C-alpha positions, -999 to +999 in steps of 0.1 A: -222+206+314-198+193+339-203+184+376-207+209+397-178+227+410-173+254+442-155+283+432-150+316+447-158+350+431-143+383+437-158+419+421-140+447+421-144+484+417-178+491+396-188+459+394-182+454+435-205+486+436-232+474+415-237+436+425-231+450+466-203+429+473-167+420+471-167+383+471-188+348+470-185+313+471-209+296+441-217+264+430-216+262+393-213+235+360-194+259+343-164+244+323-151+277+315-144+309+325-165+325+300-193+300+307-190+310+344-194+352+330-230+337+311-240+319+342-237+351+363-255+374+333-285+348+330-291+359+371-306+386+360-294+422+372-277+435+386-250+409+374-266+413+335-260+449+335-223+450+349-211+417+331-228+420+298-210+408+264-209+443+251-188+459+283-154+455+285-146+437+315-114+421+327-114+388+343-089+368+360-085+332+378-063+324+407-050+362+404-039+355+369-052+373+335-074+352+318-098+348+292-131+334+283-116+300+274-101+295+303-107+262+322-122+262+359-113+238+383-133+230+418-116+254+442-106+281+419-108+319+425-121+341+397-124+378+398-142+402+374-133+439+374-133+467+349-108+477+327-095+507+343-089+507+385-083+531+403-059+532+428 
């Protein structure tokens, strides 16, 4: 685990509806986007259900599509959204 950093989390569409907010700030020790997702899943419901590893969830870091191994940096914006988002 690395030293804690502060990141902004953004949730979209059905994920936003499930967690009840579109944005939050979080201190995390996660070094990668995948580790951050696992940390959120470990919070329990509703994160466990909507971010579960068997669910298709798209992720972005600083508004660029990203994957589990993408490194996190202090001040980053991580976004989670379902694969199909309505207009």
